SETI-718985 format. One line per field, with one value per atom (N, C-alpha, C): atom name; x, y, z. Coordinates in nm, 3 decimals, decimal comma, always signed. Layout:
BEGIN
site <- (CA; ...)
xx <- (X; ...)
yy <- (Y; ...)
zz <- (Z; ...)
This chain:
BEGIN
site <- (N; CA; C; N; CA; C; N; CA; C; N; CA; C; N; CA; C; N; CA; C; N; CA; C; N; CA; C; N; CA; C; N; CA; C; N; CA; C; N; CA; C; N; CA; C; N; CA; C; N; CA; C; N; CA; C; N; CA; C; N; CA; C; N; CA; C; N; CA; C; N; CA; C; N; CA; C; N; CA; C; N; CA; C; N; CA; C; N; CA; C; N; CA; C; N; CA; C; N; CA; C; N; CA; C; N; CA; C; N; CA; C; N; CA; C; N; CA; C; N; CA; C; N; CA; C; N; CA; C; N; CA; C; N; CA; C; N; CA; C; N; CA; C; N; CA; C; N; CA; C; N; CA; C; N; CA; C; N; CA; C; N; CA; C; N; CA; C; N; CA; C; N; CA; C; N; CA; C; N; CA; C; N; CA; C; N; CA; C; N; CA; C; N; CA; C; N; CA; C; N; CA; C; N; CA; C; N; CA; C; N; CA; C; N; CA; C; N; CA; C; N; CA; C; N; CA; C; N; CA; C; N; CA; C; N; CA; C; N; CA; C; N; CA; C; N; CA; C; N; CA; C; N; CA; C; N; CA; C; N; CA; C; N; CA; C; N; CA; C; N; CA; C; N; CA; C; N; CA; C; N; CA; C; N; CA; C; N; CA; C; N; CA; C; N; CA; C; N; CA; C; N; CA; C; N; CA; C; N; CA; C; N; CA; C; N; CA; C; N; CA; C; N; CA; C; N; CA; C; N; CA; C; N; CA; C; N; CA; C; N; CA; C; N; CA; C; N; CA; C; N; CA; C; N; CA; C; N; CA; C; N; CA; C; N; CA; C; N; CA; C; N; CA; C; N; CA; C; N; CA; C; N; CA; C; N; CA; C)
xx <- (+0,085; +0,025; +0,098; +0,039; +0,172; +0,146; +0,078; +0,016; +0,126; +0,257; +0,302; +0,421; +0,494; +0,626; +0,693; +0,814; +0,883; +1,003; +1,044; +1,164; +1,207; +1,312; +1,376; +1,480; +1,518; +1,655; +1,776; +1,890; +2,013; +2,106; +2,207; +2,321; +2,326; +2,344; +2,340; +2,422; +2,492; +2,547; +2,464; +2,530; +2,435; +2,436; +2,312; +2,240; +2,164; +2,194; +2,119; +1,958; +1,934; +1,792; +1,755; +1,676; +1,616; +1,448; +1,354; +1,251; +1,216; +1,129; +1,112; +0,957; +0,908; +0,799; +0,720; +0,606; +0,575; +0,416; +0,428; +0,331; +0,223; +0,105; -0,006; -0,105; -0,160; -0,281; -0,378; -0,438; -0,580; -0,661; -0,680; -0,778; -0,731; -0,616; -0,531; -0,523; -0,502; -0,469; -0,557; -0,686; -0,839; -0,925; -0,842; -0,906; -0,863; -0,718; -0,680; -0,567; -0,527; -0,427; -0,273; -0,181; -0,076; +0,033; +0,140; +0,277; +0,405; +0,490; +0,616; +0,713; +0,765; +0,834; +0,944; +1,081; +1,169; +1,296; +1,349; +1,404; +1,597; +1,630; +1,783; +1,847; +1,955; +2,009; +2,024; +1,952; +1,960; +1,881; +1,771; +1,619; +1,526; +1,412; +1,279; +1,280; +1,113; +1,061; +0,985; +1,023; +0,977; +0,887; +0,757; +0,665; +0,716; +0,775; +0,815; +0,717; +0,614; +0,514; +0,418; +0,260; +0,142; +0,073; -0,002; -0,102; -0,253; -0,356; -0,461; -0,538; -0,648; -0,706; -0,737; -0,790; -0,831; -0,697; -0,574; -0,457; -0,409; -0,450; -0,416; -0,271; -0,175; -0,037; +0,018; +0,100; +0,164; +0,278; +0,406; +0,542; +0,592; +0,703; +0,758; +0,848; +0,858; +0,973; +1,118; +1,168; +1,293; +1,278; +1,160; +1,183; +1,104; +1,008; +0,920; +1,058; +0,988; +1,018; +1,135; +1,177; +1,285; +1,183; +1,091; +1,046; +0,915; +0,861; +0,705; +0,676; +0,554; +0,478; +0,374; +0,312; +0,258; +0,163; +0,061; +0,005; -0,056; -0,044; -0,119; -0,208; -0,317; -0,470; -0,458; -0,401; -0,408; -0,299; -0,198; -0,106; -0,110; -0,180; -0,208; -0,069; +0,012; +0,147; +0,142; +0,240; +0,267; +0,416; +0,460; +0,585; +0,642; +0,748; +0,836; +0,918; +0,929; +1,068; +1,093; +1,261; +1,340; +1,425; +1,496; +1,581; +1,656; +1,765; +1,865; +1,898; +1,931; +1,921; +2,058; +1,995; +2,184; +2,207; +2,320; +2,337; +2,266; +2,201; +2,083; +1,997; +1,953; +1,846; +1,854; +1,997; +2,023; +1,930; +1,868; +1,742; +1,720; +1,620; +1,547; +1,431; +1,385; +1,266; +1,142; +1,037; +0,938; +0,762; +0,702; +0,549; +0,474; +0,337; +0,249; +0,143; +0,033; -0,132; -0,207; -0,292; -0,394; -0,352; -0,250; -0,198; -0,069; -0,112; -0,010; +0,152; +0,296; +0,427; +0,450; +0,555; +0,628; +0,766; +0,865; +0,969; +1,073; +1,071; +1,134; +1,265; +1,317; +1,439; +1,547; +1,673; +1,775; +1,812; +1,804; +1,843; +1,974; +2,124; +2,228; +2,284; +2,285; +2,350; +2,459; +2,581; +2,711; +2,760; +2,893; +2,997; +3,127)
yy <- (-0,132; -0,002; +0,133; +0,225; +0,328; +0,451; +0,460; +0,558; +0,687; +0,742; +0,836; +0,820; +0,822; +0,773; +0,902; +0,968; +1,069; +0,989; +1,100; +1,057; +1,236; +1,210; +1,354; +1,367; +1,333; +1,399; +1,399; +1,437; +1,441; +1,502; +1,515; +1,639; +1,738; +1,873; +1,951; +2,047; +2,151; +2,265; +2,377; +2,463; +2,605; +2,678; +2,726; +2,759; +2,672; +2,563; +2,471; +2,439; +2,372; +2,310; +2,141; +2,134; +1,970; +1,996; +1,893; +1,875; +1,748; +1,762; +1,642; +1,609; +1,454; +1,411; +1,347; +1,329; +1,283; +1,188; +1,054; +0,993; +0,950; +0,986; +0,946; +0,821; +0,775; +0,710; +0,801; +0,774; +0,861; +0,876; +0,795; +0,845; +0,966; +0,986; +1,057; +1,172; +1,175; +1,301; +1,367; +1,290; +1,337; +1,415; +1,403; +1,435; +1,535; +1,540; +1,584; +1,745; +1,799; +1,905; +1,828; +1,864; +1,811; +1,900; +1,869; +1,928; +1,856; +1,951; +1,894; +1,967; +1,928; +1,927; +1,888; +1,903; +1,888; +1,873; +1,794; +1,782; +1,800; +1,885; +1,876; +1,831; +1,764; +1,711; +1,776; +1,759; +1,815; +1,886; +1,948; +2,023; +1,942; +2,087; +1,990; +1,998; +1,900; +1,905; +2,031; +2,099; +2,220; +2,206; +2,274; +2,276; +2,349; +2,327; +2,437; +2,491; +2,422; +2,415; +2,351; +2,413; +2,296; +2,396; +2,265; +2,319; +2,216; +2,322; +2,261; +2,191; +2,087; +2,039; +2,161; +2,302; +2,392; +2,467; +2,392; +2,450; +2,608; +2,610; +2,694; +2,708; +2,765; +2,753; +2,803; +2,779; +2,895; +2,814; +2,895; +2,859; +2,900; +2,876; +2,905; +3,054; +3,123; +3,247; +3,196; +3,083; +3,039; +2,977; +2,982; +2,918; +2,947; +3,095; +3,156; +3,245; +3,252; +3,277; +3,196; +3,101; +2,989; +2,868; +2,810; +2,673; +2,663; +2,609; +2,612; +2,452; +2,467; +2,347; +2,356; +2,224; +2,206; +2,057; +2,044; +1,936; +1,895; +1,735; +1,706; +1,603; +1,628; +1,541; +1,405; +1,422; +1,298; +1,206; +1,237; +1,136; +1,145; +1,196; +1,189; +1,224; +1,334; +1,361; +1,514; +1,520; +1,628; +1,709; +1,811; +1,829; +1,911; +1,964; +2,051; +2,124; +2,214; +2,249; +2,369; +2,300; +2,436; +2,434; +2,596; +2,678; +2,757; +2,810; +2,868; +2,827; +2,671; +2,611; +2,658; +2,652; +2,685; +2,554; +2,587; +2,455; +2,433; +2,597; +2,551; +2,452; +2,424; +2,372; +2,231; +2,176; +2,038; +1,949; +1,856; +1,831; +1,684; +1,612; +1,472; +1,575; +1,542; +1,575; +1,501; +1,508; +1,442; +1,508; +1,428; +1,437; +1,403; +1,475; +1,458; +1,509; +1,393; +1,432; +1,323; +1,432; +1,296; +1,226; +1,306; +1,274; +1,143; +1,112; +1,024; +1,096; +1,018; +1,055; +0,974; +1,019; +0,933; +0,879; +0,831; +0,759; +0,888; +0,976; +1,085; +1,059; +1,184; +1,200; +1,276; +1,260; +1,320; +1,444; +1,569; +1,645; +1,712; +1,723; +1,769; +1,919; +2,028; +2,116; +2,143; +2,119; +2,140; +2,115; +2,204; +2,206; +2,161)
zz <- (+0,007; -0,006; +0,019; -0,085; -0,074; +0,050; +0,138; +0,178; +0,118; +0,195; +0,160; +0,132; -0,006; -0,042; -0,110; -0,039; -0,113; -0,166; -0,305; -0,369; -0,423; -0,443; -0,493; -0,440; -0,315; -0,226; -0,298; -0,246; -0,257; -0,235; -0,253; -0,278; -0,378; -0,325; -0,423; -0,366; -0,470; -0,423; -0,367; -0,294; -0,253; -0,391; -0,366; -0,507; -0,616; -0,586; -0,656; -0,643; -0,695; -0,700; -0,702; -0,616; -0,604; -0,596; -0,664; -0,667; -0,562; -0,487; -0,410; -0,463; -0,438; -0,469; -0,375; -0,341; -0,250; -0,305; -0,317; -0,385; -0,292; -0,297; -0,161; -0,229; -0,139; -0,150; -0,151; -0,266; -0,331; -0,190; -0,126; -0,001; +0,113; +0,099; +0,184; +0,094; -0,041; -0,104; -0,142; -0,161; -0,173; -0,071; +0,061; +0,176; +0,254; +0,214; +0,333; +0,232; +0,371; +0,313; +0,319; +0,227; +0,235; +0,291; +0,352; +0,387; +0,347; +0,379; +0,357; +0,470; +0,550; +0,675; +0,651; +0,761; +0,762; +0,893; +0,892; +1,048; +1,035; +1,084; +1,091; +1,200; +1,193; +1,316; +1,452; +1,553; +1,659; +1,688; +1,549; +1,541; +1,538; +1,601; +1,584; +1,451; +1,428; +1,319; +1,279; +1,137; +1,088; +0,987; +0,964; +0,881; +0,773; +0,655; +0,550; +0,486; +0,448; +0,310; +0,352; +0,310; +0,306; +0,190; +0,139; +0,022; +0,056; +0,053; +0,069; -0,060; -0,028; -0,139; -0,232; -0,210; -0,319; -0,329; -0,332; -0,381; -0,338; -0,166; -0,107; -0,053; -0,064; -0,011; +0,126; +0,177; +0,313; +0,319; +0,364; +0,357; +0,516; +0,560; +0,634; +0,623; +0,659; +0,659; +0,586; +0,654; +0,587; +0,447; +0,383; +0,312; +0,164; +0,209; +0,169; +0,011; -0,093; -0,229; -0,296; -0,204; -0,262; -0,337; -0,207; -0,218; -0,287; -0,405; -0,427; -0,361; -0,313; -0,300; -0,409; -0,471; -0,555; -0,566; -0,629; -0,624; -0,787; -0,788; -0,914; -0,864; -0,913; -0,866; -0,972; -1,085; -1,168; -1,119; -1,066; -0,999; -0,846; -0,758; -0,627; -0,574; -0,612; -0,596; -0,565; -0,476; -0,421; -0,428; -0,443; -0,491; -0,420; -0,390; -0,337; -0,444; -0,505; -0,583; -0,453; -0,471; -0,369; -0,488; -0,470; -0,544; -0,431; -0,493; -0,414; -0,308; -0,248; -0,185; -0,087; +0,018; +0,139; +0,209; +0,254; +0,360; +0,469; +0,517; +0,631; +0,599; +0,473; +0,420; +0,421; +0,454; +0,494; +0,599; +0,565; +0,655; +0,545; +0,663; +0,617; +0,617; +0,508; +0,448; +0,449; +0,507; +0,534; +0,458; +0,386; +0,330; +0,454; +0,444; +0,530; +0,537; +0,554; +0,535; +0,604; +0,643; +0,749; +0,851; +0,891; +1,026; +1,015; +0,858; +0,851; +0,803; +0,821; +0,768; +0,657; +0,575; +0,515; +0,579; +0,473; +0,570; +0,571; +0,483; +0,442; +0,362; +0,304; +0,196; +0,253; +0,261; +0,300; +0,167; +0,208; +0,098; +0,203; +0,116; +0,160; +0,071; +0,104; +0,055; +0,093; -0,018; +0,054; -0,085; -0,090; -0,184; -0,164)
């Protein structure tokens, strides 16, 4: 069963871009606001962006203007486009929806 499965993490240089994907089960995707959070070593998990079923988005101040969250209703998938990445964006990124969480995908920003 799918539930929430993230992909797209990796190593990128400062200033670079990555796109994360979260494939969700339809029963979650159709009913709930979907979000992306991140957790860096030694820090608490931080909600960075969410998108409602109707497409309304919200971002944390730390990523506003650099990250874009979107959803593809045909593919039951939520994306996080990350541009102008900084070393402080290094973290495990998690997709969430309906109280459920994915397994996370590592993003490392380093030269």
